[in-house]
gemmi code that builds the backbone of each chain (N, CA, C; Angstrom):
import gemmi

chains = {
    "A": [
        ("UNK", (25.820, -46.967, 22.748), (24.860, -45.909, 23.037), (24.255, -45.401, 21.735)),
        ("UNK", (22.944, -45.343, 21.719), (22.288, -44.836, 20.511), (22.419, -43.325, 20.462)),
        ("UNK", (22.858, -42.812, 19.327), (22.958, -41.362, 19.215), (21.753, -40.826, 18.463)),
        ("UNK", (21.179, -39.818, 19.047), (20.068, -39.133, 18.412), (20.612, -38.413, 17.180)),
        ("UNK", (19.854, -38.359, 16.073), (20.337, -37.564, 14.946), (20.526, -36.118, 15.371)),
        ("UNK", (21.647, -35.557, 15.039), (21.937, -34.190, 15.472), (21.038, -33.196, 14.733)),
        ("UNK", (20.626, -32.156, 15.415), (19.807, -31.151, 14.727), (20.621, -30.430, 13.652)),
        ("UNK", (19.998, -30.223, 12.522), (20.666, -29.513, 11.438), (20.058, -28.122, 11.329)),
        ("UNK", (20.838, -27.198, 10.829), (20.306, -25.857, 10.661), (19.237, -25.877, 9.575)),
        ("UNK", (18.248, -24.988, 9.650), (17.184, -24.964, 8.651), (17.766, -24.800, 7.253)),
        ("UNK", (17.155, -25.467, 6.313), (17.708, -25.445, 4.972), (16.756, -24.738, 4.017)),
        ("UNK", (17.133, -24.757, 2.740), (16.431, -23.994, 1.704), (14.908, -24.003, 1.800)),
        ("UNK", (14.334, -25.206, 2.034), (12.880, -25.336, 1.888), (12.096, -24.556, 2.950)),
        ("UNK", (12.741, -24.136, 4.064), (11.973, -23.437, 5.087), (11.962, -21.925, 4.866)),
        ("UNK", (12.741, -21.470, 3.909), (12.776, -20.022, 3.684), (11.901, -19.632, 2.503)),
        ("UNK", (11.288, -18.460, 2.607), (10.606, -17.897, 1.454), (11.691, -17.395, 0.510)),
        ("UNK", (11.666, -17.809, -0.762), (12.740, -17.370, -1.663), (12.768, -15.849, -1.744)),
        ("UNK", (13.957, -15.307, -1.597), (14.124, -13.865, -1.724), (15.118, -13.598, -2.838)),
        ("UNK", (15.007, -12.398, -3.373), (15.820, -11.985, -4.505), (17.312, -12.302, -4.329)),
        ("UNK", (17.911, -11.741, -3.267), (19.361, -11.906, -3.079), (19.732, -13.356, -2.793)),
        ("UNK", (18.803, -14.078, -2.119), (19.086, -15.471, -1.802), (19.040, -16.342, -3.055)),
        ("UNK", (18.105, -16.036, -3.951), (18.019, -16.774, -5.210), (19.280, -16.521, -6.055)),
        ("UNK", (19.759, -15.273, -6.039), (20.994, -14.952, -6.771), (22.172, -15.740, -6.196)),
        ("UNK", (22.174, -15.884, -4.868), (23.270, -16.582, -4.200), (23.298, -18.070, -4.565)),
        ("UNK", (22.122, -18.715, -4.505), (22.076, -20.146, -4.816), (22.337, -20.364, -6.301)),
        ("UNK", (21.960, -19.370, -7.128), (22.235, -19.473, -8.562), (23.744, -19.452, -8.818)),
        ("UNK", (24.469, -18.700, -8.001), (25.930, -18.672, -8.150), (26.508, -20.064, -7.950)),
        ("UNK", (26.008, -20.750, -6.931), (26.482, -22.106, -6.649), (26.046, -23.074, -7.746)),
        ("UNK", (24.798, -22.953, -8.176), (24.281, -23.854, -9.214), (25.038, -23.667, -10.529)),
        ("UNK", (25.283, -22.403, -10.901), (26.006, -22.172, -12.153), (27.457, -22.643, -12.020)),
        ("UNK", (28.027, -22.497, -10.823), (29.388, -22.981, -10.598), (29.473, -24.479, -10.804)),
        ("UNK", (28.470, -25.209, -10.286), (28.457, -26.660, -10.478), (28.243, -27.004, -11.945)),
        ("UNK", (27.378, -26.245, -12.599), (27.152, -26.463, -14.031), (28.424, -26.256, -14.831)),
        ("UNK", (29.202, -25.244, -14.432), (30.441, -24.955, -15.149), (31.498, -26.037, -14.915)),
        ("UNK", (31.393, -26.759, -13.780), (32.290, -27.900, -13.558), (32.036, -28.944, -14.654)),
        ("UNK", (30.744, -29.123, -15.006), (30.406, -30.042, -16.091), (30.859, -29.456, -17.432)),
        ("UNK", (30.745, -28.131, -17.562), (31.203, -27.458, -18.780), (32.695, -27.634, -18.992)),
        ("UNK", (33.444, -27.681, -17.889), (34.884, -27.878, -17.975), (35.201, -29.265, -18.542)),
        ("UNK", (34.387, -30.255, -18.142), (34.565, -31.604, -18.691), (34.292, -31.590, -20.198)),
        ("UNK", (33.293, -30.821, -20.602), (32.969, -30.694, -22.026), (34.121, -30.019, -22.777)),
        ("UNK", (34.706, -29.000, -22.155), (35.857, -28.309, -22.753), (37.027, -29.276, -22.917)),
        ("UNK", (37.272, -30.116, -21.899), (38.359, -31.103, -21.961), (38.101, -32.093, -23.094)),
        ("UNK", (36.833, -32.489, -23.241), (36.453, -33.442, -24.285), (36.703, -32.822, -25.669)),
        ("UNK", (36.323, -31.576, -25.816), (36.515, -30.838, -27.073), (38.013, -30.720, -27.392)),
        ("UNK", (38.825, -30.387, -26.375), (40.270, -30.249, -26.577), (40.905, -31.593, -26.923)),
        ("UNK", (40.445, -32.670, -26.260), (40.977, -34.003, -26.562), (40.649, -34.395, -27.995)),
        ("UNK", (39.438, -34.046, -28.425), (39.044, -34.340, -29.808), (39.921, -33.566, -30.778)),
        ("UNK", (40.217, -32.312, -30.430), (41.075, -31.476, -31.268), (42.473, -32.080, -31.364)),
        ("UNK", (42.945, -32.661, -30.244), (44.276, -33.263, -30.218), (44.295, -34.607, -30.925)),
        ("UNK", (43.108, -35.252, -31.029), (43.054, -36.603, -31.608), (43.019, -36.595, -33.127)),
        ("UNK", (42.561, -35.508, -33.730), (42.550, -35.450, -35.182), (41.219, -35.013, -35.762)),
        ("UNK", (41.194, -34.803, -37.081), (39.993, -34.245, -37.738), (38.731, -35.089, -37.553)),
        ("UNK", (38.870, -36.433, -37.588), (37.671, -37.277, -37.502), (37.018, -37.140, -36.136)),
        ("UNK", (37.834, -37.234, -35.065), (37.303, -37.107, -33.703), (36.713, -35.717, -33.494)),
        ("UNK", (37.401, -34.706, -34.029), (36.912, -33.333, -33.868), (35.579, -33.149, -34.584)),
        ("UNK", (35.465, -33.727, -35.770), (34.225, -33.588, -36.537), (33.033, -34.181, -35.781)),
        ("UNK", (33.268, -35.298, -35.062), (32.187, -35.919, -34.279), (31.690, -34.962, -33.195)),
        ("UNK", (32.628, -34.389, -32.412), (32.256, -33.462, -31.337), (31.623, -32.204, -31.919)),
        ("UNK", (32.217, -31.723, -33.011), (31.718, -30.508, -33.653), (30.292, -30.713, -34.160)),
        ("UNK", (30.049, -31.902, -34.703), (28.709, -32.220, -35.196), (27.687, -32.214, -34.071)),
        ("UNK", (28.070, -32.788, -32.921), (27.154, -32.832, -31.773), (26.893, -31.436, -31.226)),
        ("UNK", (27.979, -30.647, -31.053), (27.820, -29.313, -30.472), (27.181, -28.341, -31.465)),
        ("UNK", (27.335, -28.643, -32.762), (26.757, -27.764, -33.773), (25.284, -28.036, -34.039)),
        ("UNK", (24.763, -29.149, -33.499), (23.345, -29.481, -33.693), (22.474, -28.535, -32.863)),
        ("UNK", (21.163, -28.463, -33.171), (20.277, -27.590, -32.386), (20.327, -27.909, -30.888)),
        ("UNK", (20.357, -29.213, -30.545), (20.419, -29.612, -29.137), (21.748, -29.149, -28.515)),
        ("UNK", (22.816, -29.266, -29.308), (24.128, -28.812, -28.842), (24.143, -27.322, -28.597)),
        ("UNK", (23.435, -26.584, -29.457), (23.384, -25.134, -29.293), (22.659, -24.757, -28.003)),
        ("UNK", (21.563, -25.493, -27.710), (20.819, -25.224, -26.472), (21.718, -25.486, -25.262)),
        ("UNK", (22.487, -26.595, -25.337), (23.422, -26.940, -24.264), (24.464, -25.834, -24.090)),
        ("UNK", (25.038, -25.397, -25.223), (26.062, -24.349, -25.174), (25.475, -23.028, -24.672)),
        ("UNK", (24.222, -22.749, -25.068), (23.571, -21.518, -24.597), (23.448, -21.548, -23.074)),
        ("UNK", (23.125, -22.726, -22.528), (23.054, -22.877, -21.070), (24.393, -22.603, -20.421)),
        ("UNK", (25.469, -23.140, -21.025), (26.810, -22.924, -20.471), (27.218, -21.453, -20.586)),
        ("UNK", (26.824, -20.804, -21.693), (27.158, -19.381, -21.872), (26.482, -18.547, -20.773)),
        ("UNK", (25.188, -18.823, -20.532), (24.467, -18.113, -19.473), (25.124, -18.356, -18.113)),
        ("UNK", (25.422, -19.630, -17.831), (26.033, -19.985, -16.545), (27.387, -19.313, -16.395)),
        ("UNK", (28.157, -19.296, -17.497), (29.486, -18.684, -17.457), (29.409, -17.205, -17.114)),
        ("UNK", (28.570, -16.467, -17.860), (28.511, -15.016, -17.623), (27.900, -14.682, -16.286)),
        ("UNK", (26.933, -15.499, -15.829), (26.366, -15.228, -14.505), (27.428, -15.418, -13.427)),
        ("UNK", (28.134, -16.549, -13.492), (29.146, -16.857, -12.479), (30.290, -15.844, -12.548)),
        ("UNK", (30.600, -15.409, -13.760), (31.643, -14.404, -13.985), (31.256, -13.071, -13.319)),
        ("UNK", (30.060, -12.567, -13.655), (29.621, -11.264, -13.126), (29.378, -11.325, -11.623)),
        ("UNK", (28.684, -12.376, -11.180), (28.400, -12.475, -9.755), (29.681, -12.765, -8.963)),
        ("UNK", (30.655, -13.410, -9.608), (31.952, -13.629, -8.976), (32.654, -12.306, -8.720)),
        ("UNK", (32.556, -11.380, -9.691), (33.124, -10.040, -9.500), (32.413, -9.324, -8.345)),
        ("UNK", (31.078, -9.559, -8.248), (30.299, -8.977, -7.155), (30.810, -9.518, -5.813)),
        ("UNK", (31.098, -10.826, -5.791), (31.635, -11.442, -4.577), (33.002, -10.875, -4.216)),
        ("UNK", (33.858, -10.705, -5.231), (35.213, -10.187, -4.973), (35.131, -8.764, -4.420)),
        ("UNK", (34.166, -7.984, -4.903), (33.968, -6.636, -4.377), (33.530, -6.695, -2.910)),
        ("UNK", (32.639, -7.650, -2.603), (32.220, -7.837, -1.203), (33.421, -8.202, -0.328)),
        ("UNK", (34.319, -9.026, -0.901), (35.488, -9.473, -0.133), (36.394, -8.301, 0.235)),
        ("UNK", (36.282, -7.205, -0.535), (37.043, -6.003, -0.188), (36.290, -5.173, 0.858)),
        ("UNK", (35.137, -5.685, 1.284), (34.353, -4.996, 2.299), (33.457, -3.917, 1.739)),
        ("UNK", (33.236, -3.949, 0.425), (32.434, -2.902, -0.212), (31.084, -3.440, -0.663)),
        ("UNK", (30.086, -2.590, -0.635), (28.770, -2.923, -1.195), (27.978, -3.954, -0.420)),
        ("UNK", (28.240, -4.084, 0.877), (27.562, -5.117, 1.661), (26.209, -4.673, 2.220)),
        ("UNK", (25.892, -3.369, 2.143), (24.616, -2.903, 2.676), (23.484, -3.462, 1.813)),
        ("UNK", (22.305, -3.588, 2.452), (21.178, -4.247, 1.798), (20.826, -3.603, 0.452)),
        ("UNK", (20.672, -2.284, 0.467), (20.266, -1.589, -0.763), (21.313, -1.767, -1.849)),
        ("UNK", (22.568, -1.639, -1.451), (23.664, -1.752, -2.402), (23.777, -3.180, -2.947)),
        ("UNK", (23.568, -4.180, -2.085), (23.635, -5.577, -2.521), (22.507, -5.906, -3.487)),
        ("UNK", (21.335, -5.318, -3.242), (20.202, -5.542, -4.151), (20.477, -4.884, -5.504)),
        ("UNK", (21.066, -3.700, -5.455), (21.362, -2.982, -6.697), (22.399, -3.736, -7.521)),
        ("UNK", (23.488, -4.177, -6.868), (24.530, -4.891, -7.616), (23.975, -6.198, -8.173)),
        ("UNK", (23.000, -6.785, -7.470), (22.364, -7.997, -7.974), (21.657, -7.735, -9.297)),
        ("UNK", (20.953, -6.601, -9.371), (20.254, -6.238, -10.604), (21.252, -5.991, -11.729)),
        ("UNK", (22.380, -5.354, -11.383), (23.424, -5.101, -12.385), (23.956, -6.432, -12.923)),
        ("UNK", (24.163, -7.399, -12.017), (24.675, -8.711, -12.427), (23.705, -9.390, -13.393)),
        ("UNK", (22.412, -9.350, -13.067), (21.415, -10.000, -13.929), (21.396, -9.322, -15.304)),
        ("UNK", (21.409, -7.995, -15.320), (21.393, -7.272, -16.595), (22.647, -7.555, -17.410)),
        ("UNK", (23.811, -7.525, -16.751), (25.078, -7.776, -17.446), (25.129, -9.199, -17.985)),
        ("UNK", (24.619, -10.158, -17.198), (24.595, -11.551, -17.646), (23.789, -11.687, -18.928)),
        ("UNK", (22.597, -11.084, -18.925), (21.727, -11.198, -20.093), (22.363, -10.531, -21.310)),
        ("UNK", (22.968, -9.346, -21.106), (23.570, -8.624, -22.225), (24.770, -9.391, -22.791)),
        ("UNK", (25.665, -9.833, -21.914), (26.866, -10.545, -22.371), (26.502, -11.884, -23.010)),
        ("UNK", (25.502, -12.576, -22.440), (25.090, -13.859, -23.008), (24.470, -13.658, -24.383)),
        ("UNK", (23.632, -12.637, -24.500), (23.000, -12.364, -25.788), (24.072, -12.050, -26.836)),
        ("UNK", (25.053, -11.216, -26.478), (26.122, -10.865, -27.414), (26.912, -12.112, -27.817)),
        ("UNK", (27.227, -12.980, -26.840), (27.984, -14.199, -27.125), (27.198, -15.129, -28.038)),
        ("UNK", (25.892, -15.282, -27.744), (25.076, -16.209, -28.536), (24.872, -15.697, -29.957)),
        ("UNK", (24.727, -14.388, -30.099), (24.587, -13.814, -31.440), (25.868, -14.064, -32.233)),
        ("UNK", (27.021, -13.851, -31.570), (28.306, -14.111, -32.228), (28.430, -15.583, -32.602)),
        ("UNK", (27.929, -16.483, -31.722), (27.990, -17.918, -32.005), (27.116, -18.283, -33.201)),
        ("UNK", (25.942, -17.668, -33.276), (25.027, -17.962, -34.388), (25.625, -17.534, -35.717)),
        ("UNK", (26.477, -16.511, -35.684), (27.088, -16.028, -36.908), (28.087, -16.999, -37.508)),
        ("UNK", (28.505, -18.021, -36.696), (29.413, -19.021, -37.252), (28.777, -19.716, -38.437)),
        ("UNK", (27.474, -19.931, -38.321), (26.759, -20.582, -39.407), (26.895, -19.788, -40.701)),
        ("UNK", (26.798, -18.465, -40.578), (26.882, -17.598, -41.753), (28.324, -17.489, -42.253)),
        ("UNK", (29.286, -17.509, -41.294), (30.676, -17.294, -41.671), (31.324, -18.534, -42.279)),
        ("UNK", (30.919, -19.735, -41.821), (31.610, -20.940, -42.293), (31.045, -21.432, -43.614)),
    ],
    "B": [
        ("UNK", (37.249, -10.338, 26.991), (38.517, -11.055, 27.183), (38.526, -12.320, 26.330)),
        ("UNK", (39.642, -12.550, 25.673), (39.747, -13.753, 24.859), (40.351, -14.883, 25.675)),
        ("UNK", (39.802, -16.070, 25.531), (40.345, -17.235, 26.237), (41.360, -17.971, 25.383)),
        ("UNK", (41.671, -17.414, 24.220), (42.647, -18.056, 23.332), (44.054, -17.964, 23.922)),
        ("UNK", (44.846, -19.004, 23.725), (46.251, -18.930, 24.132), (46.973, -18.023, 23.146)),
        ("UNK", (48.096, -17.444, 23.559), (48.866, -16.608, 22.638), (49.242, -17.360, 21.366)),
        ("UNK", (49.605, -18.648, 21.514), (49.979, -19.429, 20.321), (48.787, -19.570, 19.388)),
        ("UNK", (47.612, -19.861, 19.995), (46.405, -20.015, 19.190), (46.090, -18.747, 18.419)),
        ("UNK", (46.338, -17.598, 19.055), (46.052, -16.335, 18.407), (46.998, -16.116, 17.228)),
        ("UNK", (48.268, -16.498, 17.426), (49.252, -16.328, 16.364), (48.904, -17.209, 15.160)),
        ("UNK", (48.530, -18.455, 15.433), (48.232, -19.378, 14.331), (46.939, -18.989, 13.622)),
        ("UNK", (46.025, -18.352, 14.350), (44.800, -17.874, 13.737), (43.863, -18.965, 13.264)),
        ("UNK", (43.983, -20.139, 13.828), (43.124, -21.235, 13.394), (42.053, -21.509, 14.444)),
        ("UNK", (40.823, -21.742, 14.008), (39.750, -22.076, 14.926), (39.754, -23.554, 15.247)),
        ("UNK", (38.610, -24.025, 15.740), (38.488, -25.420, 16.146), (38.633, -26.365, 14.958)),
        ("UNK", (38.332, -25.871, 13.765), (38.392, -26.725, 12.583), (39.838, -26.963, 12.139)),
        ("UNK", (40.759, -26.192, 12.681), (42.159, -26.371, 12.316), (42.534, -25.689, 11.021)),
        ("UNK", (41.616, -25.025, 10.431), (41.910, -24.348, 9.164), (40.689, -23.610, 8.696)),
        ("UNK", (40.732, -23.016, 7.567), (39.545, -22.351, 7.057), (39.866, -21.257, 6.063)),
        ("UNK", (40.742, -20.355, 6.459), (40.986, -19.221, 5.578), (41.807, -19.613, 4.353)),
        ("UNK", (42.565, -20.713, 4.473), (43.414, -21.106, 3.341), (42.575, -21.459, 2.105)),
        ("UNK", (41.561, -22.312, 2.321), (40.667, -22.709, 1.233), (39.979, -21.476, 0.649)),
        ("UNK", (39.507, -20.613, 1.523), (38.814, -19.387, 1.120), (39.735, -18.527, 0.256)),
        ("UNK", (40.980, -18.384, 0.700), (41.922, -17.526, -0.012), (42.259, -18.096, -1.389)),
        ("UNK", (42.511, -19.400, -1.455), (42.847, -20.009, -2.745), (41.684, -19.907, -3.727)),
        ("UNK", (40.456, -19.984, -3.186), (39.277, -19.830, -4.039), (39.270, -18.429, -4.661)),
        ("UNK", (39.671, -17.415, -3.886), (39.717, -16.044, -4.391), (40.848, -15.843, -5.381)),
        ("UNK", (42.020, -16.390, -5.059), (43.168, -16.234, -5.959), (42.821, -16.820, -7.332)),
        ("UNK", (42.260, -18.040, -7.330), (41.920, -18.665, -8.609), (40.791, -17.906, -9.299)),
        ("UNK", (39.866, -17.333, -8.517), (38.771, -16.558, -9.114), (39.321, -15.335, -9.844)),
        ("UNK", (40.258, -14.631, -9.195), (40.846, -13.435, -9.814), (41.566, -13.817, -11.108)),
        ("UNK", (42.294, -14.931, -11.077), (43.013, -15.379, -12.274), (42.046, -15.731, -13.400)),
        ("UNK", (40.871, -16.260, -13.027), (39.915, -16.706, -14.044), (39.176, -15.547, -14.714)),
        ("UNK", (39.222, -14.361, -14.128), (38.544, -13.215, -14.755), (39.150, -12.925, -16.137)),
        ("UNK", (40.462, -12.654, -16.236), (41.011, -12.436, -17.580), (41.027, -13.703, -18.433)),
        ("UNK", (41.326, -14.860, -17.824), (41.426, -16.099, -18.607), (40.073, -16.486, -19.208)),
        ("UNK", (39.012, -16.380, -18.393), (37.678, -16.743, -18.872), (37.199, -15.799, -19.957)),
        ("UNK", (37.416, -14.490, -19.731), (36.998, -13.506, -20.729), (37.766, -13.726, -22.029)),
        ("UNK", (39.074, -13.993, -21.918), (39.884, -14.255, -23.110), (39.309, -15.433, -23.899)),
        ("UNK", (38.978, -16.514, -23.198), (38.507, -17.726, -23.864), (37.240, -17.465, -24.666)),
        ("UNK", (36.256, -16.828, -24.045), (34.979, -16.601, -24.737), (35.180, -15.648, -25.920)),
        ("UNK", (35.932, -14.556, -25.690), (36.145, -13.596, -26.771), (36.919, -14.243, -27.922)),
        ("UNK", (37.961, -15.019, -27.585), (38.758, -15.682, -28.627), (37.889, -16.631, -29.442)),
        ("UNK", (37.034, -17.371, -28.729), (36.212, -18.374, -29.401), (35.224, -17.738, -30.380)),
        ("UNK", (34.566, -16.669, -29.939), (33.541, -16.081, -30.812), (34.144, -15.188, -31.896)),
        ("UNK", (35.439, -14.823, -31.765), (36.026, -13.977, -32.808), (36.813, -14.785, -33.840)),
        ("UNK", (36.959, -16.100, -33.629), (37.569, -16.931, -34.665), (36.661, -16.908, -35.896)),
        ("UNK", (37.238, -16.956, -37.092), (36.389, -16.876, -38.295), (35.400, -18.045, -38.387)),
        ("UNK", (35.830, -19.227, -37.970), (34.920, -20.378, -37.894), (35.539, -21.373, -36.934)),
        ("UNK", (34.809, -22.464, -36.628), (35.308, -23.374, -35.599), (35.646, -24.755, -36.159)),
        ("UNK", (36.006, -24.824, -37.436), (36.404, -26.092, -38.027), (37.758, -26.552, -37.498)),
        ("UNK", (38.110, -27.821, -37.779), (39.321, -28.411, -37.217), (40.568, -27.598, -37.535)),
        ("UNK", (40.784, -27.272, -38.812), (42.005, -26.592, -39.221), (42.188, -25.242, -38.539)),
        ("UNK", (41.113, -24.474, -38.520), (41.171, -23.132, -37.922), (41.500, -23.206, -36.435)),
        ("UNK", (40.739, -24.050, -35.721), (40.912, -24.124, -34.272), (42.277, -24.718, -33.920)),
        ("UNK", (42.695, -25.761, -34.658), (43.986, -26.403, -34.398), (45.124, -25.409, -34.622)),
        ("UNK", (45.051, -24.677, -35.732), (46.086, -23.695, -36.031), (46.135, -22.578, -34.998)),
        ("UNK", (44.948, -22.209, -34.530), (44.866, -21.148, -33.518), (45.482, -21.595, -32.198)),
        ("UNK", (45.112, -22.809, -31.748), (45.600, -23.288, -30.452), (47.085, -23.655, -30.506)),
        ("UNK", (47.596, -23.959, -31.710), (49.005, -24.352, -31.845), (49.942, -23.164, -31.638)),
        ("UNK", (49.406, -21.940, -31.731), (50.255, -20.769, -31.477), (50.595, -20.689, -29.988)),
        ("UNK", (51.884, -20.425, -29.673), (52.340, -20.483, -28.281), (51.505, -19.669, -27.299)),
        ("UNK", (51.170, -18.434, -27.635), (50.438, -17.586, -26.688), (49.062, -18.179, -26.385)),
        ("UNK", (48.398, -18.706, -27.431), (47.065, -19.269, -27.228), (47.131, -20.571, -26.433)),
        ("UNK", (48.127, -21.396, -26.757), (48.296, -22.658, -26.030), (48.579, -22.408, -24.555)),
        ("UNK", (49.433, -21.409, -24.290), (49.776, -21.085, -22.902), (48.554, -20.586, -22.141)),
        ("UNK", (47.792, -19.685, -22.778), (46.590, -19.155, -22.119), (45.588, -20.275, -21.861)),
        ("UNK", (45.426, -21.176, -22.841), (44.473, -22.275, -22.677), (44.932, -23.225, -21.572)),
        ("UNK", (46.260, -23.504, -21.513), (46.796, -24.374, -20.463), (46.525, -23.763, -19.089)),
        ("UNK", (46.773, -22.465, -18.957), (46.503, -21.783, -17.683), (45.017, -21.845, -17.354)),
        ("UNK", (44.185, -21.591, -18.378), (42.741, -21.593, -18.149), (42.265, -22.942, -17.612)),
        ("UNK", (42.631, -24.036, -18.295), (42.097, -25.336, -17.866), (42.654, -25.741, -16.504)),
        ("UNK", (43.905, -25.396, -16.214), (44.482, -25.746, -14.909), (43.812, -24.964, -13.786)),
        ("UNK", (43.729, -23.641, -13.957), (43.144, -22.805, -12.894), (41.656, -23.103, -12.750)),
        ("UNK", (40.964, -23.317, -13.876), (39.530, -23.612, -13.813), (39.289, -24.944, -13.103)),
        ("UNK", (40.110, -25.952, -13.397), (39.941, -27.255, -12.742), (40.190, -27.110, -11.239)),
        ("UNK", (41.184, -26.301, -10.871), (41.489, -26.090, -9.460), (40.356, -25.353, -8.751)),
        ("UNK", (39.909, -24.262, -9.354), (38.811, -23.453, -8.809), (37.539, -24.301, -8.683)),
        ("UNK", (37.289, -25.109, -9.709), (36.111, -25.969, -9.720), (36.191, -27.018, -8.616)),
        ("UNK", (37.389, -27.599, -8.417), (37.517, -28.633, -7.377), (37.299, -28.015, -5.999)),
        ("UNK", (37.769, -26.793, -5.787), (37.535, -26.114, -4.506), (36.036, -25.885, -4.288)),
        ("UNK", (35.354, -25.432, -5.343), (33.931, -25.135, -5.229), (33.091, -26.380, -5.021)),
        ("UNK", (33.358, -27.424, -5.813), (32.577, -28.660, -5.690), (32.822, -29.299, -4.323)),
        ("UNK", (34.044, -29.159, -3.799), (34.340, -29.671, -2.457), (33.405, -29.056, -1.415)),
        ("UNK", (33.212, -27.742, -1.495), (32.338, -27.061, -0.528), (30.887, -27.519, -0.693)),
        ("UNK", (30.460, -27.699, -1.941), (29.083, -28.150, -2.185), (28.869, -29.524, -1.539)),
        ("UNK", (29.844, -30.431, -1.731), (29.723, -31.771, -1.145), (29.719, -31.675, 0.383)),
        ("UNK", (30.620, -30.887, 0.926), (30.689, -30.736, 2.390), (29.374, -30.204, 2.950)),
        ("UNK", (28.706, -29.339, 2.181), (27.455, -28.742, 2.648), (26.258, -29.685, 2.533)),
        ("UNK", (26.214, -30.472, 1.479), (24.980, -31.213, 1.190), (25.073, -32.720, 1.418)),
        ("UNK", (26.260, -33.251, 1.710), (26.365, -34.696, 1.953), (26.795, -34.907, 3.403)),
        ("UNK", (25.821, -35.063, 4.330), (26.187, -35.130, 5.743), (26.785, -36.472, 6.187)),
        ("UNK", (26.391, -37.597, 5.534), (26.861, -38.899, 6.006), (28.361, -39.051, 5.722)),
        ("UNK", (29.175, -39.362, 6.785), (30.635, -39.373, 6.622), (31.132, -40.268, 5.491)),
        ("UNK", (30.590, -41.486, 5.374), (31.108, -42.400, 4.350), (30.794, -41.875, 2.948)),
        ("UNK", (29.555, -41.414, 2.779), (29.154, -40.876, 1.469), (29.944, -39.615, 1.152)),
        ("UNK", (30.165, -38.799, 2.200), (30.891, -37.550, 1.989), (32.318, -37.841, 1.531)),
        ("UNK", (32.971, -38.779, 2.221), (34.358, -39.112, 1.863), (34.429, -39.639, 0.429)),
        ("UNK", (33.475, -40.537, 0.090), (33.451, -41.097, -1.260), (33.258, -39.994, -2.302)),
        ("UNK", (32.295, -39.117, -2.024), (32.007, -38.038, -2.975), (33.202, -37.101, -3.110)),
        ("UNK", (33.846, -36.792, -1.985), (34.997, -35.884, -2.029), (36.139, -36.498, -2.842)),
        ("UNK", (36.410, -37.804, -2.591), (37.482, -38.477, -3.334), (37.166, -38.481, -4.822)),
        ("UNK", (35.909, -38.847, -5.133), (35.489, -38.927, -6.536), (35.631, -37.564, -7.213)),
        ("UNK", (35.203, -36.506, -6.521), (35.276, -35.156, -7.093), (36.724, -34.758, -7.346)),
        ("UNK", (37.600, -35.057, -6.375), (39.014, -34.704, -6.551), (39.616, -35.457, -7.737)),
        ("UNK", (39.332, -36.772, -7.808), (39.904, -37.587, -8.888), (39.383, -37.117, -10.243)),
        ("UNK", (38.064, -36.833, -10.307), (37.497, -36.400, -11.587), (38.090, -35.065, -12.028)),
        ("UNK", (38.265, -34.155, -11.059), (38.860, -32.868, -11.416), (40.297, -33.033, -11.895)),
        ("UNK", (41.041, -33.920, -11.229), (42.421, -34.164, -11.666), (42.414, -34.749, -13.076)),
        ("UNK", (41.473, -35.675, -13.322), (41.401, -36.314, -14.639), (41.042, -35.308, -15.719)),
        ("UNK", (40.046, -34.474, -15.436), (39.614, -33.473, -16.421), (40.734, -32.467, -16.679)),
        ("UNK", (41.359, -31.981, -15.605), (42.439, -31.006, -15.754), (43.607, -31.581, -16.523)),
        ("UNK", (44.012, -32.821, -16.180), (45.149, -33.455, -16.849), (44.829, -33.729, -18.317)),
        ("UNK", (43.599, -34.191, -18.592), (43.206, -34.472, -19.984), (43.275, -33.212, -20.821)),
        ("UNK", (42.698, -32.133, -20.288), (42.664, -30.885, -21.044), (44.084, -30.357, -21.267)),
        ("UNK", (44.918, -30.433, -20.218), (46.296, -29.947, -20.353), (47.057, -30.790, -21.374)),
        ("UNK", (46.879, -32.120, -21.275), (47.551, -33.028, -22.213), (47.150, -32.704, -23.655)),
        ("UNK", (45.850, -32.458, -23.855), (45.362, -32.143, -25.210), (45.976, -30.847, -25.723)),
        ("UNK", (46.055, -29.837, -24.859), (46.640, -28.553, -25.274), (48.097, -28.746, -25.655)),
        ("UNK", (48.838, -29.517, -24.835), (50.262, -29.745, -25.110), (50.446, -30.538, -26.396)),
        ("UNK", (49.567, -31.501, -26.627), (49.680, -32.317, -27.835), (49.470, -31.447, -29.078)),
        ("UNK", (48.513, -30.544, -28.997), (48.284, -29.632, -30.123), (49.488, -28.702, -30.285)),
        ("UNK", (50.038, -28.241, -29.156), (51.140, -27.279, -29.214), (52.419, -27.907, -29.753)),
        ("UNK", (52.718, -29.145, -29.319), (53.994, -29.765, -29.667), (53.890, -30.784, -30.779)),
        ("UNK", (52.664, -31.218, -31.086), (52.492, -32.227, -32.123), (52.760, -31.638, -33.499)),
        ("UNK", (52.990, -32.527, -34.458), (53.208, -32.047, -35.822), (51.887, -31.508, -36.364)),
        ("UNK", (51.968, -30.535, -37.219), (50.763, -29.949, -37.793), (50.013, -31.003, -38.577)),
        ("UNK", (48.780, -31.252, -38.222), (47.999, -32.292, -38.886), (47.275, -31.719, -40.095)),
    ],
}
model = gemmi.Model(1)
for chain_id, residues in chains.items():
    chain = gemmi.Chain(chain_id)
    for i, (resn, *xyz) in enumerate(residues, 1):
        res = gemmi.Residue()
        res.name, res.seqid = resn, gemmi.SeqId(i, " ")
        for name, pos in zip(("N", "CA", "C"), xyz):
            atom = gemmi.Atom()
            atom.name, atom.element = name, gemmi.Element(name[0])
            atom.pos, atom.b_iso = gemmi.Position(*pos), 0.0
            res.add_atom(atom)
        chain.add_residue(res)
    model.add_chain(chain)
structure = gemmi.Structure()
structure.add_model(model)
structure.setup_entities()
């Protein structure tokens, strides 16, 4: 018997992007990005365990301008997922679920992400001056 | 009126046979990652520099090695839970879904084990 393809629920492309929805999908996207960041962390740790030569290779790549851009992306993703994760945990306690409150906490998350990322990146740039 | 049997109500499982367990473990690991993640970023940016000797000496200290081991294990676990949901949501074809799920689990195990092994090697290895 031929089975008709089952109907699927409407997906991203049929909705007009909205503020809270964009924040939600960003949480998932940054989470996936951080999965790749974890692989990078493992690679860095393995290089550290392998010795100075292996570490210098990874350090050289991550210390390059392209490496800095990559790390800046991971820093942004980390702080966004961190802050929005706290927002999720608060929701899990049954708090802040009303529309106005959810929109407000979303703005707080975006502001906190930018502030924490900027502070982290400034501290990272200072390595050049310190070393 | 509920049509659930008393046993079904006690077990609390829907038609899927499960659900809250994955959700709960995702939260437990998320809570653990709040201090671990913050520690990692703060520790990294407050080191005087990131050369081999400095970082190796820092990670070789027991407290730092332990925190890093916890971080990579919990992060790999949390990540595998999250990526599993993404695959379940976006890969509808059963064969592709199974392949992707297996691959994601294996890769997470590999990444977690590699990172843990590296931390232990730095912790227990002779000072280089």
